[in-house]
N, C-alpha and C positions, 0 to 999 in steps of 0.2 A: 654256230644261230644261225639257224634258218626260220624265215617267214615264209609260206608262200600261200596268200590265201586262195585261192582258186583248188588248190587240192588237199589244206588243213587249216582247216579257222585258228589255228593257234598257234604262235609262236613254239620253237622248238628253241631248247636251251641243254647244251650240251658241260657239262664238268664234269671237273678231271678228280677236286677234290675236295670236297668228296664227289664219289665215280656213278654220278646220278643223271637225269636227265630230268629236267621239269616243261612242262607242258601249261606257258600262260597265255592264257584266254582274255579278250578285249575283256568280259564282264570283270578281272580281273581272279576270278578263279584259278585254281592250278593244280599238276595231279603232279604227283613227283612219282618217278620211278627208277628200281634200280637200286633202293635202300634197304642197306638189311637191318635196319635200327631204327629206331625213332628219334636217335641224337643223330645221325645221317640228314636225316629228313628237314630240323630244326636248320642245322649247321647251312644246309644247301639253300634253305629258304632264308636266312639271314644273311649268307653272301651274297643271294641274288638282289635281298631289296638295299644291298650297300651299294652297289653295282645301279639300280636303279636311280639313286639318289645321286649318288656322284656323277652320272650322268641329266641328272635335272626331270628325269621320265619319273618321277613318288616322290611325292611333299608327305614327310612324312608329319 
């Protein structure tokens, strides 16, 4: 995970299972790259949301 706002305005979150990269912005929007099918996108977003909830950074 990388966050350097002076170089890029979003958080770069690299996952290995599924093997994707999520760009997460302060607006709440995200971009998922590297997925080869729609299921990988859903799995990655669910995994990211679970981790953010666990760390208290997202309230569902």
